[in-house]
LOKOLMI-686052 format. One record per residue (C-alpha): residue in three letters; x, y, z. Coordinates in steps of 0.25 Angstrom, whole numbers, plus 5000, padded with zeros to 4 digits. Layout:
<lodrens>
(ALA, (X, Y, Z));
...
</lodrens>
This chain:
<lodrens>
(MET, (5502, 5379, 5356));
(PRO, (5505, 5372, 5369));
(MET, (5509, 5387, 5373));
(ASN, (5498, 5392, 5370));
(LEU, (5491, 5383, 5380));
(LEU, (5500, 5387, 5391));
(SER, (5500, 5403, 5387));
(LEU, (5484, 5400, 5390));
(PHE, (5485, 5393, 5401));
(LEU, (5493, 5403, 5409));
(ALA, (5487, 5415, 5404));
(PHE, (5474, 5407, 5411));
(LEU, (5481, 5406, 5423));
(LEU, (5486, 5418, 5422));
(VAL, (5472, 5425, 5421));
(LEU, (5469, 5416, 5433));
(ALA, (5479, 5422, 5442));
(VAL, (5475, 5435, 5439));
(ALA, (5460, 5431, 5442));
(ALA, (5463, 5426, 5454));
(GLY, (5473, 5437, 5460));
(ILE, (5461, 5447, 5457));
(ILE, (5452, 5438, 5465));
(LEU, (5463, 5438, 5476));
(LEU, (5468, 5452, 5476));
(LYS, (5451, 5456, 5478));
(HIS, (5449, 5445, 5489));
(LEU, (5463, 5450, 5497));
(HIS, (5458, 5465, 5496));
(LYS, (5444, 5462, 5500));
(LYS, (5449, 5454, 5512));
(GLU, (5459, 5465, 5516));
(ALA, (5447, 5475, 5515));
(GLN, (5439, 5468, 5522));
(LEU, (5450, 5464, 5533));
(GLN, (5453, 5478, 5534));
(SER, (5438, 5484, 5536));
(ALA, (5436, 5474, 5547));
(LEU, (5448, 5479, 5553));
(GLY, (5441, 5493, 5553));
(THR, (5457, 5497, 5543));
(PRO, (5455, 5507, 5533));
(GLY, (5460, 5500, 5520));
(LEU, (5459, 5498, 5505));
(GLU, (5446, 5502, 5501));
(GLU, (5443, 5488, 5493));
(THR, (5443, 5492, 5478));
(SER, (5434, 5482, 5471));
(SER, (5439, 5480, 5456));
(SER, (5430, 5482, 5445));
(PRO, (5419, 5472, 5444));
(TYR, (5422, 5468, 5431));
(GLU, (5435, 5461, 5437));
(MET, (5429, 5453, 5448));
(SER, (5418, 5450, 5437));
(ALA, (5426, 5445, 5428));
(ILE, (5435, 5437, 5439));
(ASP, (5422, 5432, 5443));
(GLN, (5416, 5428, 5429));
(LEU, (5429, 5421, 5426));
(LEU, (5427, 5411, 5439));
(TYR, (5413, 5411, 5435));
(ASP, (5416, 5405, 5422));
(ARG, (5426, 5396, 5429));
(CYS, (5416, 5390, 5438));
(CYS, (5407, 5388, 5426));
(ARG, (5417, 5381, 5415));
(TYR, (5422, 5373, 5428));
(MET, (5407, 5368, 5431));
(THR, (5405, 5365, 5414));
(GLU, (5417, 5357, 5413));
(HIS, (5418, 5349, 5426));
(ARG, (5405, 5348, 5430));
(PRO, (5410, 5350, 5444));
(PHE, (5395, 5350, 5448));
(LEU, (5393, 5335, 5447));
(VAL, (5403, 5331, 5459));
(ASP, (5395, 5330, 5472));
(SER, (5405, 5336, 5481));
(PHE, (5407, 5348, 5470));
(SER, (5409, 5363, 5480));
(LEU, (5412, 5376, 5478));
(GLN, (5426, 5373, 5483));
(ASP, (5428, 5364, 5473));
(LEU, (5422, 5374, 5461));
(ALA, (5432, 5384, 5469));
(ASN, (5444, 5375, 5467));
(ALA, (5442, 5371, 5452));
(VAL, (5440, 5387, 5448));
(TYR, (5452, 5390, 5457));
(THR, (5444, 5400, 5466));
(ASN, (5438, 5401, 5481));
(LYS, (5425, 5396, 5484));
(GLY, (5419, 5409, 5488));
(TYR, (5423, 5417, 5478));
(LEU, (5417, 5406, 5469));
(SER, (5404, 5406, 5475));
(LYS, (5402, 5421, 5473));
(THR, (5407, 5421, 5460));
(ILE, (5397, 5409, 5456));
(ASN, (5387, 5415, 5463));
(ARG, (5388, 5430, 5457));
(PHE, (5388, 5423, 5442));
(SER, (5378, 5410, 5442));
(GLY, (5369, 5416, 5454));
(ARG, (5371, 5403, 5459));
(ASN, (5378, 5400, 5474));
(PHE, (5385, 5387, 5471));
(ARG, (5377, 5375, 5473));
(GLN, (5368, 5382, 5463));
(TYR, (5379, 5383, 5453));
(ILE, (5382, 5370, 5454));
(ASN, (5368, 5365, 5453));
(TYR, (5366, 5373, 5441));
(TYR, (5378, 5365, 5435));
(ARG, (5372, 5354, 5438));
(VAL, (5359, 5355, 5432));
(MET, (5366, 5361, 5419));
(TYR, (5371, 5349, 5420));
(ALA, (5358, 5340, 5422));
(MET, (5350, 5347, 5411));
(GLU, (5365, 5343, 5403));
(LEU, (5362, 5328, 5407));
(TYR, (5347, 5326, 5403));
(ARG, (5349, 5334, 5391));
(LYS, (5359, 5322, 5386));
(ASN, (5350, 5312, 5393));
(MET, (5334, 5314, 5396));
(SER, (5332, 5300, 5402));
(LEU, (5339, 5305, 5415));
(ARG, (5331, 5307, 5425));
(VAL, (5329, 5321, 5435));
(SER, (5337, 5312, 5447));
(GLU, (5348, 5307, 5438));
(LEU, (5350, 5321, 5432));
(ALA, (5350, 5326, 5447));
(GLN, (5363, 5315, 5449));
(LEU, (5369, 5318, 5437));
(SER, (5372, 5332, 5436));
(GLY, (5379, 5332, 5452));
(PHE, (5365, 5334, 5461));
(HIS, (5364, 5328, 5474));
(SER, (5348, 5327, 5471));
(THR, (5339, 5327, 5463));
(THR, (5331, 5337, 5473));
(SER, (5342, 5346, 5471));
(PHE, (5345, 5344, 5456));
(PHE, (5329, 5347, 5453));
(GLN, (5331, 5360, 5464));
(SER, (5342, 5365, 5456));
(PHE, (5338, 5362, 5443));
(LYS, (5325, 5370, 5445));
(ILE, (5333, 5382, 5449));
(VAL, (5342, 5381, 5437));
(MET, (5332, 5379, 5427));
(GLY, (5320, 5382, 5434));
(GLU, (5311, 5369, 5432));
(PRO, (5313, 5356, 5436));
(PRO, (5322, 5346, 5432));
(SER, (5313, 5337, 5428));
(HIS, (5303, 5348, 5420));
(TRP, (5316, 5353, 5411));
(CYS, (5319, 5337, 5408));
(SER, (5306, 5336, 5405));
(ARG, (5306, 5350, 5395));
(VAL, (5320, 5344, 5389));
(ARG, (5317, 5330, 5385));
(ARG, (5303, 5337, 5378));
(LYS, (5311, 5347, 5371));
(TYR, (5322, 5335, 5367));
(LEU, (5309, 5327, 5362));
(LYS, (5303, 5338, 5355));
(THR, (5314, 5341, 5347));
(ASN, (5320, 5326, 5343));
(ARG, (5304, 5324, 5339));
(ASN, (5307, 5335, 5329));
(ASP, (5320, 5331, 5324));
</lodrens>
């Protein structure tokens, strides 16, 4: 049994190495083309790989980010940064930023705040006596105002309205039991 785990781990590392190699080669090729263009020298024309290849690699990276955010909840740490996430998922922050933007439609700060809002909602469902200011603090926001704004962007309504609606639904469901 331990040998199977070792084999799986080695296969995973191999896939990561291949993906990193592809990304590095594409980056180097792009830099070479930019340098040749800037110098005015003829060179290899930029050959793009199929959109499917890059999209699959990008999707793997984005999925890894989402899994990391869900499992480790780094958004609860005040100082958590794009560089911290890039380090955690073994990539550079420029590439990570573009990938997050492409797949989520959000910049890094909005992406983090989305997870904070989802966490605040989870907290409230578990403890409906929490106030909005407590939810803001417990979910990693610096202020109630930034929590309010982010919540409204993510959910389309203020946190107080959402909390009231969830509370009413909970009471109605429990009354009927």
